matplotlib code that plots the C-alpha trace (Angstrom):
import matplotlib.pyplot as plt

x = [-59.7, -56.3, -55.9, -53.8, -52.9, -52.3, -50.8, -48.8, -47.5, -46.3, -49.5, -48.0, -49.6, -51.5, -55.0, -54.1, -52.4, -55.3, -57.8, -55.8, -55.6, -59.4, -59.8, -57.7, -60.1, -58.0, -59.7, -58.3, -57.7, -56.2, -55.3, -56.3, -55.3, -54.8, -58.3, -59.8, -58.1, -59.4, -62.9, -62.7, -61.9, -64.8, -62.6, -64.0, -61.7, -62.0, -60.6, -57.9, -60.0, -62.7, -60.2, -58.7, -62.0, -60.0, -59.9, -56.9, -55.8, -53.3, -53.5, -52.8, -49.7, -51.4, -53.4, -51.6, -49.8, -52.3, -52.3, -54.9, -52.5, -49.2, -50.7, -52.0, -48.5, -46.4, -48.4, -46.6, -49.2, -48.3, -47.9, -51.0, -50.4, -50.2, -53.3, -55.2, -54.4, -55.3, -58.7, -59.3, -58.5, -60.3, -57.0, -57.2, -54.1, -52.6, -50.8, -49.6, -48.4, -47.9, -46.2, -44.1, -43.2, -43.8, -41.6, -39.0, -36.1, -38.2, -39.0, -35.5, -34.3, -37.0, -35.4, -38.9, -39.4, -39.3, -38.1, -41.7, -42.3, -39.3, -40.6, -44.1, -42.6, -40.9, -43.0, -43.5, -46.3, -45.0, -41.5, -43.1, -45.4, -42.6, -40.4, -43.1, -43.9, -40.3, -39.6, -42.4, -41.5, -42.2, -45.9, -46.1, -45.2, -44.0, -43.7, -42.1, -41.2, -43.9, -41.4, -42.1, -45.9, -46.0, -43.7, -45.8, -49.1, -47.7, -46.5, -49.9, -51.8, -49.7, -49.0, -51.7, -49.1, -45.7, -42.7, -40.7, -37.6, -39.4, -40.7, -37.2, -35.8, -38.5, -37.9, -34.2, -35.2, -37.6, -35.0, -32.5, -35.2, -35.9, -32.2, -31.7, -34.8, -33.4, -30.0, -31.8, -33.5, -30.2, -28.5, -31.3, -31.0, -27.2, -27.5, -30.2, -28.0, -25.1, -27.2, -28.3, -24.7, -23.5, -26.0, -24.7, -21.0, -19.1, -15.7, -15.0, -12.7, -15.3, -18.0, -15.9, -15.3, -19.0, -20.1, -17.6, -18.8, -22.5, -22.1, -20.3, -22.3, -26.0, -28.1, -28.8, -25.1, -25.0, -27.2, -25.1, -21.8, -19.7, -16.8, -13.7, -10.8, -7.5, -4.3, -2.9, -2.7, 0.3, 2.5, 2.0, 1.2, -1.8, -5.2, -7.1, -10.3, -12.1, -15.7, -16.8, -19.8, -20.9, -22.7, -24.3, -21.6, -18.5, -15.8, -13.0, -12.6, -9.5, -8.8, -5.6, -3.2, -3.0, -5.5, -5.3, -3.7, -4.3, -1.4, -2.6, -6.0, -4.5, -2.3, -5.2, -7.3, -4.5, -4.0, -7.6, -7.9, -4.9, -5.7, -9.2, -7.7, -6.4, -8.2, -5.3, -3.7, -1.9, 0.3, 0.8, 3.5, 3.0, 4.9, 3.4, 0.5, 2.9, 3.3, 6.9, 6.2, 3.2, 3.1, 0.5, 1.2, -0.5, -0.4, 0.1, 3.5, 5.0, 3.4, 4.9, 8.4, 8.1, 6.7, 9.4, 12.1, 11.1, 12.5, 13.9, 14.5, 11.4, 8.9, 10.3, 7.4, 5.2, 1.8, 0.9, -2.4, -3.7, -6.8, -7.1, -7.3, -4.0, -2.7, 0.1, 2.7, 2.1, 2.6, 5.9, 7.0, 6.2, 7.5, 11.0, 10.5, 8.4, 5.1, 3.1, -0.2, -1.5, -4.8, -6.7, -10.3, -9.7, -7.3, -7.0, -7.1, -3.4, -2.4, -4.1, -2.7, 0.8, 0.3, -1.0, 2.2, 3.7, 2.0, 2.9, 1.3, -2.2, -4.4, -7.2, -9.9, -11.9, -15.1, -14.3, -17.9, -18.0, -14.7, -16.6, -18.1, -14.7, -15.4, -18.0, -15.7, -15.6, -12.1, -12.1, -9.1, -8.8, -7.7, -7.0, -10.3, -12.4, -12.4, -11.8, -13.6, -13.6, -14.7, -11.8, -9.9, -11.0, -12.1, -12.3, -10.4, -12.2, -9.6, -11.7, -10.8, -7.1, -5.1, -2.0, -0.2, 3.0, 3.5, 4.1, 1.0, 0.9, 0.0, -2.7, -0.1, 1.7, -1.5, -2.1, 1.3, 0.6, -2.7, -1.0, 1.6, -1.2, -3.1, 0.1, 1.1, -2.4, -1.7, 1.7, 2.1, 2.7, 4.9, 5.0, 6.4, 6.8, 8.6, 7.0, 7.8, 5.9, 3.3, 5.9, 7.1, 10.8, 11.3, 9.2, 9.8, 7.3, 6.4, 9.0, 8.7, 10.1, 9.0, 12.6, 13.7, 11.0, 12.4, 15.9, 14.9, 13.0, 16.1, 18.4, 16.1, 15.9, 19.7, 20.1, 17.9, 19.8, 16.5, 16.7, 14.8, 15.4, 12.1, 10.1, 7.0, 7.1, 3.8, 3.5, 0.6, 0.8, 2.0, 5.6, 6.3, 9.4, 11.1, 14.0, 12.1, 11.8, 15.5, 16.3, 13.9, 15.5, 18.9, 17.8, 15.9, 12.2, 10.1, 6.6, 5.2, 1.7, 0.7, -2.3, -1.0, -2.3, 0.9, 1.6, 4.8, 2.9, 4.1, 7.7, 7.3, 5.6, 8.4, 11.0, 9.2, 9.1, 12.8, 13.5, 10.8, 9.0, 5.3, 3.3, -0.3, -2.3, -5.0, -6.4, -6.9, -4.6, -4.3, -2.5, -2.2, -1.1]
y = [36.0, 35.7, 34.2, 35.5, 33.5, 35.6, 34.1, 36.5, 36.8, 40.3, 42.0, 45.5, 46.9, 43.7, 45.2, 48.0, 45.5, 43.1, 46.0, 46.9, 43.3, 42.9, 46.2, 44.6, 41.6, 39.1, 36.3, 36.1, 32.9, 33.2, 31.4, 31.7, 35.0, 36.8, 35.6, 37.0, 40.4, 40.6, 39.7, 42.3, 44.9, 43.8, 42.2, 39.2, 36.2, 32.4, 30.5, 27.9, 24.9, 25.8, 25.4, 22.2, 20.8, 19.7, 21.4, 22.8, 20.1, 19.5, 23.1, 24.5, 22.5, 21.0, 23.4, 24.3, 21.1, 20.0, 19.2, 21.9, 24.5, 23.2, 22.0, 25.5, 26.9, 24.3, 23.7, 24.7, 26.7, 25.7, 22.0, 20.1, 17.2, 19.5, 21.4, 18.2, 16.8, 20.2, 20.1, 16.5, 17.2, 20.6, 22.4, 26.2, 28.1, 30.5, 33.5, 35.6, 34.5, 36.9, 35.1, 35.8, 33.3, 32.6, 35.0, 32.4, 34.9, 36.9, 33.7, 32.5, 36.0, 36.1, 34.9, 33.9, 31.4, 27.7, 25.0, 24.1, 27.8, 27.5, 24.3, 25.7, 28.7, 26.6, 27.4, 24.3, 25.2, 28.7, 27.8, 25.0, 27.5, 30.0, 27.3, 26.1, 29.6, 30.6, 27.4, 28.2, 31.9, 31.8, 31.9, 32.8, 36.0, 35.4, 38.3, 37.8, 41.5, 44.2, 46.6, 44.9, 45.4, 48.7, 47.6, 44.5, 46.4, 49.1, 46.6, 44.8, 48.1, 49.1, 45.9, 43.5, 41.3, 41.3, 41.3, 38.0, 39.8, 41.0, 37.5, 36.1, 38.7, 38.0, 34.3, 34.8, 37.0, 34.3, 31.5, 33.6, 34.2, 30.5, 29.8, 32.4, 31.0, 27.4, 28.6, 30.2, 26.9, 24.9, 27.3, 27.0, 23.2, 23.4, 25.7, 23.4, 20.3, 22.1, 23.1, 19.5, 18.2, 20.9, 19.8, 16.3, 17.0, 19.4, 19.0, 22.5, 21.3, 18.9, 21.6, 24.0, 21.4, 20.4, 24.0, 24.5, 21.4, 22.2, 25.7, 24.3, 21.2, 20.9, 19.3, 16.2, 15.4, 15.3, 12.3, 11.0, 11.7, 9.9, 11.4, 9.4, 10.7, 9.9, 9.1, 12.6, 14.9, 15.6, 15.6, 13.9, 17.2, 18.0, 16.6, 15.3, 13.6, 12.3, 13.2, 10.5, 9.1, 12.2, 9.9, 6.5, 4.5, 3.2, 4.0, 2.3, -0.5, -1.6, -5.3, -5.4, -3.4, -0.7, 2.0, 4.7, 8.0, 11.5, 11.3, 7.9, 9.2, 12.2, 9.8, 7.5, 10.4, 11.6, 8.0, 7.5, 10.8, 10.0, 6.4, 7.6, 9.2, 6.1, 3.2, 1.0, -1.2, 1.4, 1.7, 4.9, 5.1, 8.0, 9.6, 12.4, 12.8, 13.3, 10.7, 9.5, 7.1, 6.4, 3.9, 2.1, -1.3, -4.5, -5.9, -4.5, -6.1, -4.5, -1.2, -1.3, -2.0, 1.0, 3.3, 2.2, 3.0, 6.7, 6.9, 3.8, 5.5, 7.3, 4.3, 2.9, 3.2, 4.7, 4.0, 1.8, 2.1, 0.2, 0.0, -3.7, -6.8, -7.7, -11.2, -13.0, -12.2, -8.5, -9.0, -10.7, -7.8, -5.1, -7.1, -6.2, -2.8, -2.2, -0.5, 0.9, 1.0, -1.0, 0.1, -1.9, -2.6, -6.3, -9.0, -12.7, -14.9, -15.9, -12.3, -11.1, -14.0, -13.0, -9.3, -9.6, -11.4, -8.0, -6.8, -3.1, -3.0, -1.5, -3.1, -1.0, -2.1, 0.5, 0.2, 1.2, 2.0, 4.7, 6.5, 9.0, 10.3, 11.9, 14.3, 15.9, 16.3, 19.7, 20.6, 22.7, 24.6, 26.9, 30.4, 33.5, 33.8, 31.5, 28.8, 28.3, 25.7, 24.5, 21.5, 19.0, 19.4, 16.2, 17.9, 15.6, 17.4, 17.6, 16.8, 18.6, 21.9, 21.3, 23.4, 22.5, 25.7, 24.3, 23.2, 19.6, 17.9, 14.9, 11.5, 9.4, 7.4, 10.6, 12.2, 9.2, 9.7, 13.5, 12.7, 10.3, 13.0, 15.6, 13.2, 12.9, 16.5, 17.4, 15.5, 17.2, 20.2, 23.5, 24.6, 21.2, 19.5, 15.8, 13.9, 10.7, 8.1, 4.9, 5.8, 5.9, 8.8, 9.3, 12.6, 15.0, 18.5, 19.4, 22.4, 24.9, 28.7, 28.7, 26.5, 26.4, 25.1, 22.4, 21.4, 21.2, 19.1, 16.7, 16.5, 15.8, 13.1, 11.4, 11.6, 10.1, 7.2, 6.8, 7.4, 8.6, 11.8, 11.7, 11.9, 12.3, 14.3, 17.3, 18.3, 21.5, 22.3, 26.0, 28.1, 28.7, 32.4, 32.5, 30.5, 29.6, 26.5, 25.4, 26.0, 23.8, 21.1, 21.0, 20.5, 17.2, 15.9, 16.5, 16.4, 16.9, 19.6, 19.8, 22.9, 25.2, 28.1, 31.6, 33.5, 36.8, 35.1, 32.2, 33.5, 33.4, 29.9, 28.7, 30.1, 28.3, 25.0, 25.6, 26.2, 22.9, 20.8, 20.3, 19.4, 21.5, 21.2, 23.9, 22.5, 25.9, 24.6, 25.1, 22.6, 24.2, 22.4, 24.7]
z = [31.2, 32.8, 36.3, 39.2, 42.3, 45.4, 48.5, 50.8, 54.3, 53.8, 52.6, 52.0, 48.8, 48.1, 48.2, 45.7, 43.4, 43.3, 42.7, 39.6, 38.4, 38.8, 36.8, 34.1, 34.0, 36.1, 37.9, 41.4, 43.4, 46.9, 50.1, 53.8, 55.3, 52.0, 50.9, 54.1, 53.6, 50.0, 51.1, 53.8, 51.2, 49.0, 46.3, 44.6, 44.9, 44.8, 47.7, 46.9, 48.2, 45.7, 42.9, 44.1, 45.5, 48.5, 51.9, 53.6, 56.1, 58.8, 60.2, 56.7, 56.1, 53.0, 50.8, 47.5, 46.8, 44.2, 40.4, 39.7, 41.1, 39.8, 36.5, 36.0, 36.7, 34.8, 31.7, 28.4, 26.6, 23.1, 23.9, 22.6, 25.0, 28.0, 26.9, 26.3, 29.7, 31.4, 29.6, 30.6, 34.3, 34.3, 35.1, 34.4, 33.5, 36.1, 34.5, 37.4, 40.8, 43.7, 46.7, 49.6, 52.2, 55.9, 58.0, 58.7, 59.2, 61.6, 63.5, 64.0, 65.1, 67.7, 71.0, 72.2, 69.3, 70.2, 67.8, 67.1, 66.0, 63.7, 62.1, 61.6, 59.8, 57.2, 54.1, 51.8, 49.4, 48.8, 47.5, 45.5, 43.7, 43.2, 41.6, 39.4, 38.2, 37.7, 35.8, 33.4, 33.1, 29.4, 30.2, 33.9, 35.8, 39.4, 41.9, 45.3, 46.0, 46.6, 44.9, 41.6, 41.7, 40.0, 37.1, 36.4, 36.5, 34.2, 31.6, 31.6, 31.3, 28.3, 26.5, 27.7, 29.4, 30.9, 28.6, 28.3, 29.5, 32.6, 33.4, 33.1, 35.4, 37.9, 37.7, 38.4, 41.4, 42.6, 42.5, 44.3, 46.9, 47.5, 47.6, 50.4, 52.2, 52.1, 53.4, 56.4, 57.1, 56.7, 59.1, 61.6, 61.5, 61.8, 64.9, 66.4, 65.9, 67.5, 70.5, 71.0, 70.7, 73.1, 75.7, 75.5, 75.4, 77.7, 76.1, 74.8, 71.9, 70.6, 70.8, 68.8, 66.1, 65.9, 65.5, 62.7, 60.9, 61.5, 60.0, 57.0, 56.1, 55.1, 57.8, 55.7, 55.8, 59.6, 59.9, 62.7, 64.3, 66.8, 68.7, 69.4, 71.6, 70.1, 72.0, 71.0, 68.1, 65.8, 68.9, 72.4, 74.1, 71.8, 72.8, 69.7, 68.7, 65.6, 64.6, 62.2, 60.3, 58.6, 56.2, 56.9, 54.9, 56.6, 54.1, 56.0, 58.6, 60.5, 60.2, 62.3, 64.4, 67.1, 67.4, 64.6, 65.7, 64.5, 62.0, 60.9, 60.0, 58.1, 56.1, 55.3, 54.2, 51.8, 50.6, 49.7, 48.0, 45.9, 44.9, 44.0, 40.9, 39.2, 37.4, 36.3, 38.9, 41.0, 44.1, 46.1, 48.8, 51.2, 54.1, 56.1, 53.7, 50.7, 48.0, 47.8, 44.9, 42.6, 39.7, 37.6, 35.9, 34.8, 38.3, 41.8, 42.5, 39.4, 40.3, 43.8, 42.5, 40.1, 42.9, 45.3, 42.8, 43.0, 46.6, 48.2, 51.6, 52.5, 52.3, 55.6, 58.1, 55.5, 54.0, 51.0, 49.3, 46.3, 44.2, 43.7, 46.0, 47.6, 47.1, 48.9, 46.1, 46.7, 50.5, 49.9, 47.7, 50.2, 53.2, 52.2, 53.9, 57.0, 56.1, 59.0, 57.2, 54.3, 52.7, 50.1, 48.9, 49.8, 50.8, 50.0, 53.1, 52.6, 52.1, 55.3, 57.3, 56.2, 56.8, 60.4, 61.4, 61.9, 65.1, 64.6, 61.2, 60.7, 58.1, 56.6, 54.2, 52.3, 50.4, 46.8, 45.9, 48.6, 47.7, 45.5, 48.8, 49.5, 46.7, 48.8, 51.8, 53.4, 54.7, 57.9, 59.3, 62.3, 61.2, 63.4, 65.4, 63.3, 60.7, 57.0, 55.0, 51.5, 49.3, 48.8, 45.6, 43.9, 40.7, 37.7, 34.9, 31.6, 28.9, 26.4, 28.2, 27.8, 25.3, 23.3, 22.5, 21.1, 17.4, 18.5, 19.9, 22.2, 20.7, 22.4, 24.4, 25.3, 26.5, 28.7, 30.4, 30.7, 32.4, 34.8, 35.7, 36.2, 38.6, 40.6, 40.9, 42.2, 45.4, 46.2, 48.4, 46.6, 44.9, 43.4, 40.3, 39.4, 36.7, 35.3, 32.7, 31.8, 34.5, 37.2, 39.3, 38.9, 40.7, 42.9, 44.3, 47.0, 49.2, 48.0, 47.9, 44.3, 41.4, 40.0, 43.5, 43.3, 39.9, 41.1, 44.1, 41.9, 39.6, 42.5, 43.9, 40.5, 40.2, 43.7, 42.8, 39.4, 37.4, 33.8, 33.1, 29.4, 27.5, 30.7, 31.5, 33.9, 35.6, 37.6, 39.9, 39.1, 36.1, 35.2, 35.9, 33.8, 31.0, 33.4, 34.4, 30.8, 30.2, 33.2, 32.0, 28.6, 30.2, 31.7, 28.7, 29.6, 26.4, 27.8, 30.1, 31.6, 33.7, 34.3, 32.3, 32.9, 33.5, 31.8, 30.7, 28.9, 25.5, 26.7, 28.1, 25.0, 22.9, 25.0, 24.5, 20.8, 20.7, 22.5, 20.8, 24.1, 23.9, 26.4, 27.7, 29.4, 31.7, 32.7, 36.2, 39.2, 42.0, 44.9, 48.2, 51.0]

ax = plt.figure().add_subplot(projection="3d")
ax.plot(x, y, z, "-o")
ax.set_aspect("equal")
plt.show()
């Protein structure tokens, strides 16, 4: 005899369904209100607490969360260990589950509903049983939609059971149902949090930002927030503030210097997201959120000298971020040019004492172990009459997905240089290209409307700094639409190119590289930064 578990809030068609199941020799077990309905209609069913030998408690909050229920749903029927354990603990198999959930959406849309009403209409046991049933769809049929009753009954009548294909489709439908249900709950919490924040803070600008964040993030990510008014925004006439602590960890701390401004915080964010990409001792010099020099070496001082060579003018008043502890030799190296912000995971005592002698300098320490949290950042921008949001582009590229379309392929060392260049170009504003050699940037073209213009700007900068582009790598954040870029790269001696690919002109671009003996890599992933 097969067993069906029936637990529904929407009882449309349930009596007719169960009558047909009983006629097909199904044993019926049921919960609360559904059990009473079946009993009223003279349908024999076993109440859930008679199966679990444990009463419903806490006003019905706990009733189906029991091994005799989930064991019956999750047991793999042809697994001898599972079957032996089920027999030992007197767990009977459940073959068919008919469940729909507490009317949460109806509750949150009812203006009379209190927050307590909302909480009580969050179904716990129902989604758990749906997920257990759907996970074990090879053996269990799960129905969450009354529109599927007839199809299931028809298959059982004809074939004795539901088809595997049907069970898979119903499982897919079930998981989509619980996904939507959880989104409704997350939105309800987001809206509730916003209403609480709004009651506490009257500043309209802060309210607008909070609601945009609340609608974008999951409630568990908004564990605490603190709002800090800044001196001003990008310009003195723009009011600004900072909402911080979206997680419990303090990623940065300020050790010295004046209060951080709006622009300072943007620069620090860009600096941390860039340095996160490198494991070798690396220095990134930034200005207005754009890198103006990046280099890796055996030590930070050497890396700084290499990064500084990319552009010896822009670093004045800029930001320096590193990925290792700063010592006094490094401070002496960077002190040749005024640096407004220094960012590091740590400082020796002597280094810190020398750094703080410049009163206008801001010293930031970051917690290296928490940097991966930045990968979960949600970026929010005002747009027209609303907001745009997206996850930060800190995607870890899978080198196994890269393609090498030219006859010449990169060696291991060349691939390392190509990877370095690709990490750099991802952090430049589109359209972007960069030239690198020996893990040092030697020319960058940023934020142009034409990719060939970006190339020419990068070449001009390298020429201005007297840097040799022969045998260098060129990385591009987007595909090359025409071969003219390759022709130009060949003129200045570039031997390696890394780009996303995906242009209809890819064959033409590949042919150009073949003609010039240029090694090219397709990453199949674009990294635009508008």
